[in-house]
C-alpha positions, -999 to 999 in steps of 0.1 A, spaced: -333 -96 132 -355 -128 137 -354 -151 161 -356 -194 160 -381 -215 178 -371 -211 214 -357 -175 212 -323 -177 193 -315 -152 175 -309 -152 132 -283 -127 123 -291 -116 91 -259 -109 71 -252 -73 77 -255 -83 111 -233 -111 108 -208 -80 93 -211 -62 121 -205 -89 144 -173 -101 125 -162 -63 128 -164 -60 163 -149 -92 171 -116 -77 145 -117 -47 165 -115 -62 200 -89 -84 187 -67 -53 173 -75 -42 213 -62 -67 227 -31 -71 203 -19 -37 212 -26 -43 249 -4 -72 246 27 -54 227 25 -20 247 21 -41 282 49 -69 267 35 -86 297 0 -92 310 -26 -113 322 -62 -118 306 -76 -105 332 -60 -74 333 -68 -73 292 -101 -75 300 -97 -49 326 -81 -23 301 -100 -33 273 -136 -32 289 -141 -70 282 -155 -101 296 -129 -124 308 -143 -147 287 -142 -126 255 -111 -115 264 -99 -152 268 -117 -162 235 -95 -135 218 -61 -142 232 -72 -180 221 -74 -164 187 -41 -145 192 -18 -180 199 -31 -198 173 -22 -169 147 9 -169 167 9 -135 172 12 -140 212 27 -166 235 26 -179 270 55 -171 292 48 -190 325 32 -179 354 30 -159 385 8 -171 420 -27 -159 425 -42 -157 459 -51 -194 468 -65 -199 434 -43 -214 401 -14 -198 387 -23 -172 366 -6 -173 333 15 -145 315 8 -136 280 34 -115 258 38 -106 220 58 -137 205 86 -114 192 99 -137 164 68 -138 147 72 -105 133 93 -79 121 91 -42 111 114 -15 100 111 24 107 133 48 89 145 87 101 148 103 68 162 137 67 177 162 40 211 151 50 205 107 50 189 83 69 188 58 100 164 26 95 159 2 121 145 -31 125 123 -45 155 105 -75 162 71 -76 169 79 -67 206 93 -39 197 127 -47 207 156 -32 180 176 -62 161 191 -43 133 202 -8 119 220 8 90 225 44 79 236 57 51 244 93 37 267 125 52 272 162 62 260 175 32 228 187 23 211 159 -2 181 159 -29 151 132 -34 171 112 -52 201 103 -33 179 101 -4 159 75 -23 190 59 -33 201 59 8 171 41 17 174 20 -10 207 9 -2 199 6 34 171 -15 32 192 -41 10 217 -42 36 193 -51 63 174 -78 34 213 -93 32 218 -94 67 179 -106 82 173 -126 52 161 -155 77 136 -130 89 125 -113 59 98 -131 50 80 -118 82 86 -82 71 52 -61 80 65 -30 64 86 -4 64 77 31 81 90 66 67 94 92 91 99 122 64 112 162 63 80 179 57 39 173 52 30 138 42 -3 137 26 -26 106 15 -46 106 -19 -84 90 -21 -62 61 -37 -39 60 -10 -13 71 -28 13 95 -10 34 130 -15 56 145 7 56 188 8 91 197 19 88 233 11 115 242 41 141 221 18 131 239 -18 120 204 -29 86 198 -55 61 174 -42 81 139 -41 59 108 -41 66 83 -16 73 56 -41 99 73 -52 119 74 -20 110 37 -13 95 13 -37 98 -20 -19 76 -41 -45 51 -63 -23 62 -52 12 41 -22 25 59 12 28 39 38 46 49 75 58 42 102 78 58 134 93 89 130 113 81 149 140 47 128 141 67 96 146 82 112 173 48 113 193 39 77 184 72 66 197 63 85 231 28 83 235 33 41 230 65 34 250 78 69 262 72 104 278 38 108 268 23 71 274 -7 74 295 -9 109 288 -44 117 269 -32 152 264 3 159 255 21 179 234 56 161 220 84 185 207 110 175 179 136 201 184 169 194 157 181 214 121 139 212 116 114 220 143 84 198 147 54 189 166 33 161 177 -2 169 191 -20 145 212 -57 152 222 -79 130 237 -59 100 233 -54 104 197 -25 120 175 -40 153 155 -32 151 122 -59 177 109 -78 181 70 -48 167 54 -22 153 75 -7 194 82 -16 198 118 10 200 139 33 226 118 46 242 148 81 254 137 65 275 107 42 295 132 54 329 133 63 344 167 77 377 154 61 396 125 90 404 101 116 384 122 145 364 104 140 349 72 132 309 80 137 281 57 104 279 44 104 315 27 85 331 55 101 356 82 97 354 120 90 316 124 97 292 152 122 275 135 143 303 123 155 309 162 151 274 177 166 252 148 203 245 149 211 265 120 199 295 130 211 288 168 250 283 156 244 313 129 233 338 154 264 326 177 288 329 152 275 361 140 283 373 177 323 358 176 314 324 188 342 298 170 333 263 172 336 234 146 306 218 126 269 222 130 255 190 147 251 179 187 289 194 195 288 222 181 250 227 199 264 214 232 296 239 227 273 265 227 256 257 258 286 248 278 301 282 265 268 300 285 276 280 314 310 293 316 302 331 314 304 337 278 285 366 272 272 358 236 262 324 241 245 333 272 224 361 256 220 333 225 209 302 253 186 331 270 167 342 240 163 299 227 148 294 260 127 324 258 116 317 226 105 281 233 93 293 264 73 318 241 62 291 211 52 263 241 36 292 261 6 296 239 3 263 230 -1 255 267 -29 282 262 -46 266 234 -48 228 237 -42 227 278 -16 196 278 -9 173 306 27 167 296 47 184 273 76 160 261 110 174 243 131 155 222 149 156 189 193 161 194 187 201 198 158 191 227 180 164 242 209 190 245 187 216 260 170 196 284 204 179 299 211 214 318 182 238 311 150 215 320 138 241 347 144 271 326 124 257 296 97 248 323 100 284 340 97 303 306 67 285 291 49 292 324 58 328 322 40 325 285 11 308 293 -18 313 316 -12 310 354 -38 279 353 -31 258 323 4 268 329 4 252 362 -12 221 347 18 204 326 44 188 335 75 185 312 96 156 302 126 146 284 119 127 252 127 86 263 142 77 231 161 105 224 177 100 182 159 66 179 127 80 183 118 91 148 129 59 139 111 43 164 78 59 159 81 50 120 83 16 128 48 15 146 34 24 117 31 -9 100 26 -26 135 -7 0 136 -13 -15 103 -16 -45 120 -34 -40 147 -62 -20 126 -65 -46 98 -59 -80 118 -42 -88 83 -12 -109 99 -38 -127 118 -60 -135 89 -36 -148 71 -15 -168 92 -51 -187 94 -53 -188 55 
């Protein structure tokens, strides 16, 4: 770095680039803080972002000019001027998140403040193939576009929460590997091609983890396990405040770790996997084999199993006890491995279990973990319930906005 007469530094091109990158990074931090807080002040932004008051104020000015945040009145201060509140400008952009399963899709549209403004469902009770799922997504997106034509130009992108491992290649192309469903490798673009609109995908359990770490039961936790229990079983691991992805994004495939050698056959082809004991099909099949009578394979059927156990039905009681113990075994090992401060359980089966069995689940986890780490976590139920995957998926385009500051630059152009 050279210096002008009088001591003023002259920035070279690499240094200018570094300063610009730093400013974009700081602006991204400020925007994320505003979205998370919903309402905040310039002083709080500075404190939470580690910036000076002057820097925070300048960055807020940038975001106001970009139309991404807005001033929302003021609150009184101690003897000074009123303090202006800052919040995300909800109508400045929309984002779509999709919970994509093997039996259908649920799409939800949110504004920039993450208020749900519309939703659309497609699919049915029978298992579908990738081609049908792709058609479901296309139809659902078209329905949302028709109903929200005036806001469609502000769409940041579409996020997909998918049932399997999602890998991103060096060229940015994404592939879904859904071994448990018996599907071949599926290009994400074959499931959703929205033309110029960005489409981003990730594993559904990781999407639940995103939603819960931003706004739900894992918010503020630097170390957490976010569990998804449904027909399939998944996990998101938060470590040092970041979502663990692994070398090729398959970290968190906890449903296919083995808890019993030579045990029950799993959909993935292996035996003794967590999913072969804790997935809804496995639970209900075991009850049916034991003489249980119920209708369907979903929410009501699992609820009936748990209710029968509470009513004293011997077969149902034995199965529920096994489920709780298997869950404690599988999570107890993870407690020893990761030392979480929080465990959040979601997914529709998880919600059913947590309605009345939360204390028993906590006891089972502690029973199967070392005493010290087993005494250092708290167990919570997922805040977003059945909407967690779609909510987390909608955060993918929002995270891309925050990371690249693309919309702010686009609006300045």
